[in-house]
Each structure stands twice: as structure tokens, then as C-alpha cells.
N, C-alpha and C positions, 0 to 999 in steps of 0.2 A: 411741470413735473409733480408738483404737489397735488394737482387735480388728478393725475393718473394714480398716484398713491392712494388718495382718498377714495377714488372709484374702486380700486382693488380691494382696499380694506372694507368698504361698504358691501361689495359683492360677496366677500368671504364671511363676514361676521354679521353685518346689520341686515342686509337684504338676502340672506341665505335662502336659496330657492327651495330647499327641502323644509327647513325648520321655520321659515318666516312666510314664504309664499306658497308652501304646500304643493310644489310641483316635483315630480319624480318620486312620489310616495311608494309606487309599486316596487321598484328596485330597492328602495330604502327599507321596506319591510321584508321583502323577499330574499335579498342577497346578504343582508347584514348579519346573518347568523354566524358566519365564519369570517374572520378578519382578513385572511388571504383573498377570499373571493370578493369581499367588499372593497379591498384596496385595488384589486385587478379591475373590477368593474368601474371604479371611480377614476382610475388613470385613463381608461378608455373613454370615459365621458368627458374628461378634461380635453383630450385630444380632439374628439368629435365636436365639442362645443366651439373650440377655437377654429377648426377647419370649416364648420358650418357657417360661422360668422364671416370668415374670410371669403366665402363663396356667395352667401346670401346678401351681404351688404352691397357689393357692387351690382348685383342683379336688381335689388330694390332701387338704388340710387340712379343707376345708369340705364336701366331697361324698363322697369315697371312704372315708376313715377313719371319719367318724361313722356311715356306713351299713354298716360292716363289709365294704366291698368293696376293701380295700387290696390284695388279691391281683390286682386288675385294673390295677394301676399301670402296668406296662410296656405293655400293650396300649393303654390310654387315652392314655398319653404319646406313643406312636408315632402314633396317630391325630391327636392335637392338633398335634404337630410337623408332620406332613404337611399338615394343613389350614392351619396358620399359614404355611407356606412357599408354599402355593398362593395364599392371600390376599395375602401380600406381593408375590408375582409379579404378580397381577392389579392390585393398587394401583399398583405401579411402572410397569406397562405403560400404565396410564391416566393417572397424574398425573406421572410422571417417566420419559418414554420414553428419554431419553438415558442415565439410570442403568440402566434395564432393558436397553438394548442393550449397555452396557458390561459388565454382569454376565453377559449371555448365558446359556450353558448352566450356569454355576456355581450359579445360584440353585436350580434343580431338584435339583442334586446334593447340596445341603445336607440334603434330606429323608432321604437314606441315610447321612448322616454320623453315625456312632455316637457321636462326641464330644458332640453336642447332646443325645442321649438320656442319655448318661453323666452330664452335668452336672446335668440335671434330677433324676435319681435320686440322685446323690451329695448334692445339697442336702438332700433329704428324709432320707437315711440319716444324714447328719451332724447332723441335728436343728437346722439353721439356721432362724432366723426369716426373715421375708420380705425385710427389708433386707439381711441377711447373705447370703441366697441370691442376691439380685440382684448384690451386689458380687462374690461368688464366680463367678457366671456371666459377668459382664463381664471379670473377671480371667482366667477360663479362655479366653474368646474372645481376649483380648489375648495370652495365652500361645500360643494357636494361631497368631495373627498373627506373633508373634516367631519361633516355630519355622519357619513357612513362609518368612518373609523371609530368615532366616539360611540355611536350607537351600537356598533359591533361589540365594543367593550362592555357596554351596558347589558346587551343581550347575553354575553358570556356570563356576567354576574347573575342574571336572572335565571339561567339554567341551573345554578346551584342553590337557588332560593326555593322556598316552599310557600307560594301564595295560596290564598283560599281557592277552593275548587272552581268557583265561578270566574276567577281571573287567570287561570292557567292557559298557556298558549298565547294566542294573538291578543286577547284583552290586556294582559299585563304588559305586553310589548307596546300597545297603543298608549297605555298610561305612562310608561317610561318615555315614549316619544313626546308626549305632551309636556312632561316635566322638562325634558331636554329642550324642547322648543321654547318654553317659558324662560329658561336660563339664557337663551340667545337674545331675548328681548332686553336683557341688561346691557347689550352693546349699542342700544339705540343712539345714545349721544356721543359715542366715541369719536366718530369722524368729525362732528362739529367741534368737539372740544380739542382734538389734536390738530385739526387743520381749520382754524377759524377763517372765515371769509372765502373758503374754497367752495 
């Protein structure tokens, strides 16, 4: 149990895919202007990360590796993630039209979010079992949500500031993202200190 908690905390705070590993930067910069949109996109990412791991892990362990086709991992995972996003989109459109409308364009954008692919491959590379992979995926999605919500607040404050002309727009957003990323490096020792020996 302690290992799962440490994996979850590490995924959210220490190994944050956006602020530490720099995956998923496109939606991070593109969707974070509005808190509602950032939260909606992030919730969809959490769901797709968990679903993608639940599907790709058995494919890797029971199909690709035993048949000597591990080299196809990236291609197969991309195809699986794209298919899952399409299936989720179809299911939401049919069974939950209000949620489908609320997510709008953000659901198809998840197909191109490299953080989703990064999580599925990182779970395999770390040698996690299925349960640990699921915990890591959910934690990574929650870390994505945390980064998006915090940065949305930061960008809201930037809108009311008056930076020098050269920094207006995207440059000041990148400077703010860099400072936010540096602040997350302060969590580096938290898992080791809270859960020694795990």
C-alpha cells in the first residue's frame, strides 16, 4: 500500500509530466487561458490516461513481448490511444451528450497529447505491474490537472499585468511556466522523506 501511495505522490508532484518531463506542453499552453476549459481538458486526460494504460499494458505484456514484437510498442500504443479516444468520443456523444458538448474540441485533442503516450510507455519501462501502472497513470493525470489549474490561475493574473512589450503574450507565459516548473522541483525529496525504504 505504501508503494502505491508513493507512486501516486511521485506522479502528481515529483515526476509531473508537464512541469518536470515537459510532455503535454501544447495543451498546457493552449488551453490554460480559461480555468473551466483547463479543468475540462484535464479531467478528460485523466480518464484517457487510465483507460489507455488499462488497454496497452495487457497488449504489451501478453501480445507484443511474448511474440517478439516489442519494437512495435510505440506504433501500437499510438493506434490504441487514437482508437480509444474515438470510442470514448462516440460513447459520450451517444450516452452523455451534455458531457460531450462540455468537452467539445478537447476530447479529440487528447489523441495528440504526448503525455498520454509517455505515461503508457513509462509504465512499461519502469517495470510496474498492472495495479501500479494504473495508479501511476491516474496520478500522472492528476498531476496534469494540477499543473493546468495552477497555470490557469497564473495566466489569469498575467492578463491583468503590464509586462514589457517584448514579453507580452506567449513569452511571459513561458517565463511563468518556467518559474512554476522550478517550484515543482522543490518536491524532489518528498517521497523519499515521507516513505523511506519504499
